[in-house]
C-alpha positions in Angstrom: 0.0 0.0 0.0 1.5 3.3 -1.1 2.0 6.0 1.6 1.4 9.7 1.5 3.0 11.4 4.5 1.8 14.8 5.7 4.3 17.3 7.0 3.1 20.6 8.4 4.9 23.4 6.5 5.5 25.2 9.9 7.2 22.2 11.5 10.9 22.8 10.9 11.9 19.6 12.6 10.0 17.5 10.0 11.0 19.8 7.1 14.7 19.2 8.0 14.1 15.4 7.8 11.7 15.4 4.9 14.2 14.0 2.3 15.0 11.1 4.7 11.4 10.1 5.5 10.8 6.7 3.8 7.4 7.5 2.5 6.4 6.9 -1.1 5.2 10.5 -1.3 5.5 13.6 0.9 2.7 16.1 1.3 3.8 19.6 2.5 0.7 20.9 4.3 -0.3 24.6 4.0 -3.8 24.0 5.2 -5.2 22.6 8.5 -1.9 21.4 10.0 -0.2 24.7 10.1 -2.8 26.3 12.5 -2.1 30.0 12.9 1.2 30.2 11.0 1.2 32.8 8.2 1.0 31.0 4.9 3.8 33.1 3.4 6.0 32.1 6.3 5.1 28.4 5.8 6.1 28.7 2.1 9.4 30.3 3.0 10.0 27.3 5.2 9.5 25.0 2.3 11.9 27.0 0.1 14.5 27.4 2.8 14.9 23.7 3.2 15.3 23.1 -0.6 12.7 20.5 -0.7 12.3 18.7 -4.0 9.7 20.2 -6.3 8.1 16.8 -7.0 6.8 16.9 -3.5 3.1 17.4 -3.1 1.7 20.5 -1.5 -1.7 20.7 0.2 -2.9 24.2 -0.6 -5.7 26.4 0.8 -8.7 26.2 -1.4 -9.5 29.9 -1.9 -12.3 29.3 -4.4 -15.0 30.5 -1.9 -13.0 33.3 -0.3 -13.1 37.0 -1.0 -9.5 36.9 -2.4 -10.4 34.1 -4.7 -6.9 33.5 -6.0 -3.8 31.4 -5.4 -1.1 34.1 -5.8 0.4 33.0 -2.5 1.7 29.9 -4.4 3.7 31.9 -6.9 7.0 31.4 -5.0 6.5 27.7 -5.2 5.6 27.7 -8.9 8.7 29.8 -9.6 10.7 26.9 -8.1 8.9 24.3 -10.2 6.4 22.8 -7.7 3.6 21.3 -9.8 2.0 18.5 -7.6 -0.8 19.7 -5.4 -3.4 18.4 -3.0 -6.6 20.5 -3.4 -8.8 20.2 -0.4 -12.6 20.8 0.1 -13.3 20.5 -3.5 -17.1 20.5 -4.3 -17.2 20.6 -8.1 -15.1 20.4 -11.3 -15.1 24.2 -11.8 -13.0 24.7 -8.7 -10.4 22.2 -10.0 -10.4 23.7 -13.5 -9.8 27.3 -12.2 -7.0 26.1 -9.9 -5.4 24.1 -12.7 -5.7 27.1 -15.1 -3.9 29.4 -12.6 -1.1 26.8 -12.1 -0.7 26.2 -15.8 -0.5 29.9 -16.7 2.1 30.7 -14.0 4.1 27.4 -14.2 3.9 26.8 -18.0 3.4 23.2 -17.1 0.3 21.1 -16.3 -0.3 20.4 -12.6 -0.8 17.0 -11.1 -3.6 16.9 -8.6 -5.0 14.9 -5.7 -8.4 16.1 -4.7 -9.9 15.7 -1.3 -13.7 15.0 -1.0 -14.8 16.6 2.3 -18.5 17.4 2.0 -21.8 15.8 0.9 -22.0 18.2 -2.0 -18.7 16.9 -3.3 -20.1 13.4 -3.2 -23.0 14.5 -5.3 -20.7 15.8 -8.0 -18.1 13.1 -7.6 -18.5 11.7 -11.1 -17.6 15.0 -12.8 -14.8 15.7 -10.3 -13.3 12.3 -11.1 -13.3 13.0 -14.8 -11.7 16.4 -14.5 -8.4 16.8 -16.3 -5.2 16.7 -14.2 -6.9 14.8 -11.3 -4.8 11.7 -10.7 -6.0 10.6 -7.3 -9.0 11.0 -5.0 -9.2 10.8 -1.2 -11.7 11.4 1.6 -11.1 14.0 4.2 -13.2 12.0 6.6 -13.2 14.4 9.6 -14.3 17.4 7.6 -16.9 15.3 6.0 -18.3 14.1 9.3 -18.3 17.7 10.5 -20.2 18.8 7.5 -22.7 16.0 8.1 -23.0 16.6 11.8 -22.2 13.0 12.6 -19.8 11.2 14.8 -16.6 10.0 13.1 -16.8 6.2 13.1 -15.8 3.6 10.6 -19.5 2.7 10.2 -20.6 6.3 9.5 -17.9 7.0 6.9 -18.1 3.6 5.1 -20.6 4.8 2.5 -18.5 7.8 1.5 -15.3 5.7 1.4 -16.9 3.1 -0.8 -18.5 5.7 -3.1 -15.1 7.4 -3.6 -13.4 4.0 -4.1 -15.9 2.8 -6.7 -16.0 6.1 -8.6 -12.2 6.5 -8.7 -11.8 2.9 -9.9 -14.4 3.5 -12.6 -12.4 6.5 -14.0 -9.0 4.9 -13.4 -7.9 7.3 -10.7 -5.7 6.3 -7.7 -7.6 5.8 -4.5 -6.1 7.1 -1.3 -7.7 5.9 2.0 -8.3 8.2 5.0 -5.8 9.7 7.4 -6.1 8.1 10.8 -6.1 10.4 13.9 -5.2 7.3 15.9 -1.7 7.9 17.1 -1.7 5.5 20.1 -3.2 2.1 19.2 -1.0 0.1 16.8 -3.3 -2.9 16.5 -6.2 -0.7 15.7 -4.2 1.1 13.0 -3.0 -2.2 11.5 -6.6 -3.3 11.3 -7.6 0.0 9.6 -4.8 -0.5 7.0 -5.8 -4.1 6.4 -9.4 -3.0 5.9 -8.4 -0.5 3.3 -6.3 -3.1 1.5 -9.1 -5.7 1.5 -11.5 -3.1 0.0 -9.1 -2.3 -2.8 -7.6 1.0 -1.8 -4.1 1.5 -3.3 -2.7 4.1 -0.9 -3.1 5.7 2.5 -2.6 9.1 4.0 -0.2 9.0 7.0 0.2 11.7 9.7 2.7 10.1 12.1 6.1 8.4 11.8 5.0 5.2 13.7 2.0 4.9 11.3 4.4 5.0 8.4 6.6 2.3 10.0 3.6 0.0 10.5 2.3 0.5 7.0 5.7 -0.2 5.5 6.1 -3.4 7.4 2.5 -4.6 7.0 2.0 -7.4 4.6 -0.9 -6.9 2.3 -1.9 -10.5 2.9 -2.2 -12.8 5.9 -0.2 -16.0 6.4 -3.5 -17.8 5.6 -3.8 -16.0 2.3 -0.3 -16.9 1.3 -0.7 -20.5 2.2 -3.9 -20.7 0.2 -2.3 -19.0 -2.8 0.6 -21.5 -2.7 -1.9 -24.4 -2.7 -3.8 -22.9 -5.6 -0.6 -22.6 -7.6 0.4 -26.1 -6.8 -3.0 -27.4 -8.0 -2.8 -25.5 -11.3 0.7 -26.7 -11.9 -0.5 -30.2 -11.3 -3.2 -30.0 -13.9 -0.9 -28.6 -16.5 -1.4 -24.9 -16.2 -4.0 -22.1 -16.2 -5.3 -23.1 -19.7 -6.6 -26.4 -18.2 -8.3 -24.6 -15.3 -12.0 -23.9 -15.1 -13.3 -24.3 -11.6 -12.0 -26.1 -8.5 -12.7 -26.7 -4.8 -9.5 -26.1 -2.8 -9.5 -26.1 1.0 -13.2 -25.9 1.0 -13.4 -22.9 -1.2 -14.8 -22.7 -4.7 -12.3 -21.1 -7.0 -13.1 -19.7 -10.5 -10.9 -17.9 -13.1 -11.8 -14.3 -11.8 -10.3 -15.3 -8.4 -6.9 -16.0 -9.9 -6.1 -12.3 -10.2 -6.0 -12.0 -6.4 -4.0 -15.2 -6.2 -1.4 -13.8 -8.5 -1.2 -10.6 -6.5 -0.4 -12.7 -3.4 2.2 -14.8 -5.3 3.8 -11.6 -6.6 4.0 -10.2 -3.0 6.1 -13.2 -1.9 8.3 -13.4 -5.0 6.6 -16.4 -6.5 6.0 -16.9 -10.2 2.4 -16.2 -11.1 -0.1 -18.7 -12.4 
């Protein structure tokens, strides 16, 4: 499972270590995580630490504000930053106007992750997912629950998670699972990661170093999954290969050809030849 690690742009300790953090992607946060820090000061922090311009930056969505522009990003664009996380998106027009500003000032197309954080955004999710430059979609679950006036529980956010997952898959966008505010219970976090993997999420937002360590060391599959995949491979080898396979009962489970994709994913994860 791919990791996206948030670093508050006002946290100089993490900014110093950013290039050594073993996350697949780093997100420099100019939004919620910087609290009362001036955004220009936060941007200066990013530039002062010479962070690579392929790093993602979570911006402040100014679409609904009186300023209505993204001029504060110009110092980053001047340095070639082109990958952004756009929060609180509610329709495709917001994305298009943001992308237009970036393209005009960068002379390069942006690469965008959009965060769905309101019921209105879910209504317009199809058009959001089809908007140019959008490469990945994630759920800002706490803002979503706040907008809904509901308690943040796995049950309450399940529908939104699954709608985003299915829509993103339909339009071939990367799916990023929620950031967990749990920074104490390792077992609970492991279960949350496994749940995301089992549902088909490809990536996860991370907010704490120990979460990253757990995710990096977490196998996508259980020992039981791996043992079963090995038995399926042995069975298919014994019958002369996949071309001779139609349906089988292995370890009490009915196995058909569509199931072999997951079996191959398991075999790849342990370095085995696929079926």
